[in-house]
N, C-alpha and C positions, 0 to 999 in steps of 0.2 A: 256451685259446689260439686265436687267429684264424689260419686257414691260408688263404693265397691265393698267387697267381703274379705276379711282376713281368713284364708283358708289353711287349715293344719292338716298335713297329709296322714292318712290312716294307716297304722301299723298294728293295731290292737282293738279289742272289744271290751268295753267297760263291764266286767263281771266278776263277782266274788269268787267264781270257781276258776278263772284263768290262772294256771300256774306261773311261777317265776321263770322267764326264759332261761336264767342262768342256771336254774335247777333241773329243768325238765329236759335239756338237751341231751340226746343220747351220747354224744361225744365227750360231754363234761365230766369231770371227775368229782367224786363225792368228797367232802372234808375227811372221811376216814381213809380215803385213798391217797390224799395229797398231804394230810396233815395241817392244812392251812385254811383260813376262813374262806367263805364263798366270796366272790367278787361283788358285793351288794352295792357297789357304787356304780354299777352298769345299770341303765335305765331302758325302757322301751318308749319310743315316740308314739303317742296315742293320738288319734284323730280327733279333732274338735273344729268347729266353724264358728267364728264370731267376727264382729266388726270392729276396726280400730278407728279411733276419732283423733284427729289433730286438734287439741283445743288451743287454738292460736293464742300466742303470748298476750297476756293481759286484755282479753277481750270480754271480760265479765262473766257472768254465771249463766250456765245452760243446764238441761236436765237429760237425764238417760234412765230407762227403765231396765229392771232385771226380770228374767224369766227362769223358771225351774227347768233342769234338764230330765232326761228320762229316769235319773235316780231319784228326783225329788220334784215331779211335776207339779204339785200344787204350789211351790214356792213362787212368791211375787215380790217385788220391791222397785225401788227407784234410787236415784242418786242425783245430788245437786253438785255440779262440778264448776269450780270458780278458778280461773287462771289469774294468778296474781305474780307480782314481782318475785322472781327467784323460785317459785314453787307453785303447784296446783293443789287446792284444797279439795276435798271430795267428802261430801255428808251423804252417808249411805243409810238407807232404811229398807229392812227385810221383812217380810210377813209370811205366815203359814209355813214355818220351818219346823223340822222335827229333829230328834235327838241325833247326835253324829254316831253314837255307838251302835245304831242299827246296821252299819257297814263293817262292824267287827269290833271287838272289845278294846282294841289300841286306839280306836278313834274316840276323841273325847270333845273335840271344839271345832269351830269352822275358822277360816282364815280368807281375808279378801286379798286378791293378788291383781297387779297390774301386768299385763303382757304387751312388751313393744312389738312393733311390726317384725323385728328381727328374731323374735321367739324368746327375748329374756324376761324372765319372771321376777318380780319385785314384791315381797311381803309388805302389804300396806297395814296390817293389823289384825287382831283377833276379833272375830264377830261372836260376842257373847249373847246368848239366848236369854230372853225374859219372857217365859212362857213360850209363845210360838213365834215371837217376833225379836228383832234385834236393830240397834242403832250404832253407828260407828263414825267418828270424825277422823280423817286421815289426810296426810299430805304427802306429795312426791314431787321430786324434781323433773319427772318425765313431762312431755308435752303431747306425744302421740301414744296412745295405748288403749287397749280393750280392757274390761274388768270380768273377772271369774271368782267364784266362791268354791272352796274345796273343803272337804272334811279332813282333818289332821289329828295327830295324836297329842299335839300341844301347840302353843301359839308361836313359839320360836324357830319353827321348821324354815328352812332355807331354799326348799324346792317343792312345788305343789305336788300332791298326790293325784291319781287319776280319778279320784272320787270328786268329780266336778258336779256340784249340785245347782249351780245357777250360774248365768252369764248375762253380760249387758245386752240390752235390745235398743236399737236406735229408734227414737220417737220422731214423729212428724216435726215438732218444734225443737229437736236437738240442733244446736247450732255448732259449727266447726266444720273441719275438712275431713270428709270420710274417704279415705285413700284406698286404692286398688292394691293390695299387697298379698303376696303368697308366703306363708310362714309356717313354721311348726315349732312347738316348744315341747321341752322334755318333762314328763309327768313320772312320778314314782308310782309303779304299778301295784296294785294292791297286793299285800302279803310280803313286800320287801321290808317294811319296818319290823315284821315279827316273821321270820323265815321258819323257825322251829317253834311250832305251837306248844310242844311238851316242855320246852324250856322257858316260855314266857309265862309269868305270873300276872294275870289281869289285875288291874287297879281298881279298887272299889271306889265309887264316888259317894262321899257323904253329902246327902242333900241338904244338910244344915251347914256344912262347911264350905270353904271358898273352893270353887272349881279349879283355880290356879294351883292349890296344893296337890290335887289329884293329877293335874297335868304335869307338875313337876316330878312326881313319883313316876308317872308314865315315862317321862322323857329320860330319867335316870335307868329306868329299866331297859328301855330301848337302846340307850348308849352302852350298857353293860352287855347286852346280848351282842352288840356290835363289836365287843372287845375294847371299850375305852378305858376300862380300869386297867388294861395292859399297855396300850399304845398312847393314852393321853391321861396317865395316872393324876398329875398335878390338877389339871383342869377337872377331871372327873371328881377328885376329892373336894376341891372347892364346890362343886355342885351338891355333894353329899352334906357339906357344912351348911351350905344355904338353905338345904331342904330341913335339915335338923333345926336351924334357927327358926324357919317358918313354922315347924311343928310346935317348938317351944312357945313362941309368941301367941300361938293359938290355943294351945292347952294349959299353959302356965299363967300367962299374963292376959289372956283373952283380947289380945291387941290383934284385930282382924287385919286391919290395914297393913301393919309391919309384916304380919304373916304373909299377905299377898304379895307384898313388895319382894320379900326374901323368896316366895315360891317362884315368881317370875324370873328373878335373877338365876335360881337354881335351873329353871328349864333352859334358859339362854345358855348357861354354862355347860349343861348336859349335851345340847346341840353343838356347841363349839367342840367339845370332846369328841363327838360323833364324826364331825366333819375332819377333825385332825386325825382321827383313827383310819378314816376311809383314806386320807391322803397317805398316811404311812403305809397302810396295807397295800394300796396301789404301787407305792414306790418299792415295796418288797416283791411284789408280783412282777413288775417291770425288771427288777434286777435278776430274779429267778428266770424269766423268760430269756433275758439277754444271755445268761450264763448257759442255759440249755441250748439256745441257738449257736453260741460259740462251741459247745461240745460237739453238736451235730456237724458244724463246719469242719472241725478238726477231724471227726471221724470219717467225713466224706474224702477229705484231703488224703487221709492215711490209706483208704481204700483205693483211691486213684493211683497213688504212688505204688501201692502193692500190684495193681492191675498192669501198670506201665513196666514194673520190674518183670512180671510174668511174661509179658508180650516180648520184652527185650530177650529173655532167655530162650523164649520159643523160636524167635527169629535166628538167634545164634545157633540153635540146634539144627534147624532147617538148613542154614548156610553150611554148617559143618558136614551134614549128611550129603548135601549136593556136591561138596568139594570132594568128599571121599568117593562118591560115585563116579565123578569126573576122573579122579585119580586112578580108579581101579580100571576104568575103560581105557584110559591112556596107557596103563601098565600092560593091559591085554594086548593093545595094539603094538606096543613096543616089543613085547614077548613074541608075537607072531612074525615081526619083522626080524628079530634076532635069530630066529630059527633058520631063516634063509641065509643069513650072513652072519657069522659069529663074531667077526671083528666089529661090524656095526652094532651088533647086539651088545657087547661089552660097552661100546661108547654110548649107546642109547641108555643102557642100564645106569651107567654113571650119571648120564644127564638126568635121568628120571629120579635117580636117588637124590641128587642135588637139588632138583625142583621140589622133591617131597620135604627135604629138610627146610628149604626156604618157606614153603607153604605153612609148615608147622610153626616156624618162627612168626610168620605174619599172623596166623590164628591166635597164637599166644599173646602177640602185642594187642591184637583186636579185643581178646577177652579182658586183658588187663585194663585197656582203655575204657570198656563197658562198665567194669567194676568201679572204676574211679569216677566215672560219670554218676553213676548210681549213688555213690557215697556223697558226692557234691550235692546231688539233688535232695538227699536226706538232710543234710546239713542246713540247705536253704529253708527246707520246710520247717525245721526246729527253730530257726532263727526267726521266721514269720510267727510261729507260735509264741516264742518268747516276746516278741514286740506286740502282739495282740494282747497277751496277758498284762504287761506293763500298761497298755492303753487303759485296760479295764481297772487296774488298780488305781491309776491316775484319776479316772472318772470317779470311782468310789470315794478316793480321798477327797476330791472336790466337794462331793456331797456331804461328807462328814465334816469338812471345814465349814461349810455353810451352816450346819447345825451348831457346830462349836462357836462360830462367829455370831449367830443369832442369840445363843445363851449368853456369851460374853457381854454382847451389846446390851441385852436385858439387864444383866446384873450392874453394869456401869450406869444405865439410866435409873436404875431402881435406887441407887444411892443418892440420887438428887431428887427425883420426883416418883411417886407410885407408878410402877409399870407392870403390866401384865400381858401374857401373850395370848392371843385369840387367833381364830382362823383367818382374820383380815390382817393380822400383823401384831407388832408390838404397840399397845395402847399406853401412852404416857399421860397421866392426869394432871392438868394444869388448873389447879383449883381457883375458886372465886377469890380466896383471900389474896391472891397475888395481884388482883387488880384493885384500883380505887373504887369505892362503892359506887354502883350504878354507872360506872365508866369503863372505858376500854383502855385506860392508860396503866401500863405495867408499873407496879411498885419497885422500889430498889431491891428488895429481895427477890422479886420475880426476874428482874434483870440479871442478877447475879446467878440465879439458878439457870436462866436461858443461856447466859454466856457460857457455863458449863457444859450445858447440853449441846451447844454449838461446837464446842471443842471436841466433844465425843463424836458427833455426826461428821465433822470434818475428817475424822480419821477413817471413816468407812465410805469411800467413794462409791458412787452408783445407787445410794438409798433414795427411796421415794417418801416424801413426807406430806401427810394430808392433815390439815388442821381443821377440826370441826368444832365450831362454837355452839353451845348449849345454854339455855336459861330455864329458869323455873317458870311457873304459869302466872305469875304476877305480872299484870300489865297486859296491853294490847298485843295482838300477833304481830302487827308491824313494828312496834317498839322492840319486842323481844328478837324479832328476826334481824333488825338493824344493829342491836347491840351485840348479838352472837356473831354477826359478820364483822363488825368493827374488832372485837376482841381477838377473833381468829386472824384478822388482817394485821393487828398490832404485833402478835406472836410472829407471823410469817415476815413482817418488815424487820423485826428485831434479828430473826435468824439470818435473813439475807444480809443484813448490815454487818452481822458477824462473819461473813464470808461464805455461808451456806449459798450453794447455787439456786438463783431463782428458779431455773427450770425444773428443779427437783421438789419445789415446795409449792402447794396449792392450799386454798383456804376457802371454807365453806361455812355459812351461818345456817344452823338447823333450827334456831329459836327454841321453843319449848317442846318439840316434836320427839325428842329422845330422852326422856327422864330415866335416871338408873336408880331412883329412889321416890318415895311417895312426897308428893308436894303439899301434903296435909300437915307436915310438921316443918319447924324452922331448920332443924338439922338435915331432913330431906331435901329442902329447897337448896340449902347451901350446896349439898352434893351436885344437884342437878345444875347450878351455876358454875360451868367449867368450860375448858377448852380442852377437848381430846386430841393428842398428837398421834396420829396412826403411822408407824414406821413400817416400811415394807421394802420390796425391791429384790431384784436378782442376787444380789451378795449374800442375802440371809435366807433365799429360797422361798419367798412369799410374795406373790403378785399382788399388786394393788387392787382393791375391790372397793365399790361404792359404800358408803355409810348406810347401814340397815335401817328401814323405816319402822318406827314403832306403831 
């Protein structure tokens, strides 16, 4: 077995007093100077050291320990890692944990993350404290990874904060391949979730109420401060509706489970709105930076043209002065010679006069030629500027066309099956009622709907389609994983049979790991039995991302 450590390069110190680097720079402009939001999507790479284990495919179960960091030195724990067909199951137990809000009022919970050797972080689920301990069962499609626990404002975050409270520790009996790798992963520095403390309203946690409700309120407040109500209004409004439903279930019908389900959905919607907001703000900033760079380039070209024109005029003045000086000397010599001989003087005078006339004509022709050259250079500069502006307009038009194309595709798909836009792309819900009971065979109604969906997808070349099968929690893990994979495969096979390129369609079964509703009710379980079609790709301006782990 090869033993090594995964080293993350140090660029910062874990301290609550460390300022946001995008705010503290002496060269950075404040929001009042620019009128634009701070670029909060920029992060600082923070140093941490841990070890990554390659849990070789289907090699059984092994164990690994957890130790607290300097932020929570008393924390201890362990995890049972089982590599199975298609996924790796992780049973985590943590002890001697303390509340997350000790690191700031915006921190409410803890999240378990898997870190790949390349530095990619995957959210494995929320670590909910019960007293000073917690248990979590999670799955991942990763094979080589390290494990860390961070404090977060809510469970649905997509990037870990730098409040790392625990990390995995290799035991003597840990089996697997411990690879020598150098990697660094990006952490959100403390303070980036809430930059303006005066605008942030801390959420009070009701000790009798569900923690998920407080997390959802916190997620909406953080998304609002980021500008989601402006840049992702539809998604932000859906999060508000889910939060209101969660409060109504708790306060009016005292249905705690449905309240928790709606609260979790509200937090996830708020995180999607925050990510969409960051993407749009970044697009605006990139556009502004390109426009500023183009203006600077135009100004520099204008200055260069003006300098060239001044140099040409100066050269012309020097040439004219030199010519006049030489003419004067020639006239003097001719005058002295003419004093000695009158006849020769008249001839010399006539010759000098003729030479002067020719010289003036030549100078006039040179001046005219210089003026024409300057005008031609100015026309060439103006033409280049017009071409640059046209290219920028074409690029902006292409971006607008992608946005319009994505909205049109969403409306067309929504007329057939329920479709919503998320940070991962357009998600089309293929519900359980479109399959035979406990089977993966598409019903006639499903084939009719999928035929219409295929026709729409064929009209948009270049799309990427990822089919994700889900089940409820009834039955064994192997059965649900197999059924979810078969249903995803059945939809994929039907799409490719209708002419959709097999290279653009992938299918994965996630079993019962990704519920969107409570499995405690029949209606909730029916919602969880589904196939999600995630539509992304360059034509609609969204890159394909892996399915989030619950």
